[in-house]
N, C-alpha and C positions, 0 to 999 in steps of 0.2 A: 535589500532585505532578503535573506536566504530563506526559502520555504521548501519543505519536503511534503509530498503527498504520497500516502501509502494506500494503494488500491488493492482490494482483495475480493474474491468471489464471496457472495453471501452464503451463509450456512445452507446446506441442502442443494446447492448448485453443483452439478457434476463437474469435476476438475480432472480431465483426462491427462493433462500434463503432470499434475500432482500424483496421479495414479501410476504413471510411467516412472516417475522418480522413485516413488515408494517401492515399486516392483524391482527396479534396478538396485536400490539400496539393499533390499532383501537378498537379491541374487549375489551381491558382493559380500554378504555375510554380516551385515550390520543388523544386529538383533535389537529389539525394543522400539523400533520405529512403528508407531501405531497408525499414523496418518500423515500425509503431506499435502499441503495446500500451496499453490504457487500464486503469487501476486506480482505487483510491480511497484517500483518506486520512481517518482518523478521529482526532480529537484529543479527549482526555479529561482532565479535572481529577480526580485521585484523591486519597484520603487519603494523607498522608505515610506511608511504610512499606509501602504495598501491594506485595506480593511479585510478582516476575515470574511465579511459578507461578499466581497468581490472575489476572494479566493474560492469561497464556497460556490459561487455562481460559475466560476471556471470549471470546477469539478463536476457540477451538475449538468452543465451544458456541453462539455467536451471531454474532460479527462476520465470520467467514470461512466460506465453504462449503468444507470440507476436501476434498471430492471434486475440485473444479476450481480451487481457489485456494490460494495460499501467502500468508504474511504475515510482516512483520518488526515488532518492537516497539522503539520508541525512547523512552528516558526523557529528558526535556528539562530544561535548567537554566532559571533565571528569565528569561533572554533568549530562550528558545525554541530553543536550540542543543542538539543531541544530546549526552548525557553517556555516554561509553564506547562500546562496540560495540553495534550493533543485535542483537537476539536473535530 
């Protein structure tokens, strides 16, 4: 079972990497970029039937820093497309 975890900084948390990218885009002449936030994506192959509760526990205990980050869980089909709604 393919799973994708999207981890992002919570709103209001300073994102120095996002600021640097925003500044660089501005310097390169890309107008209209109002804000940039940098996150990370984790893809895992899990045993079929792994529960969302188990994946959620993985995120809370290791994959995301719950003080400053939020996350979304996506279960993927064989083609790598999300199945259902992110959790």
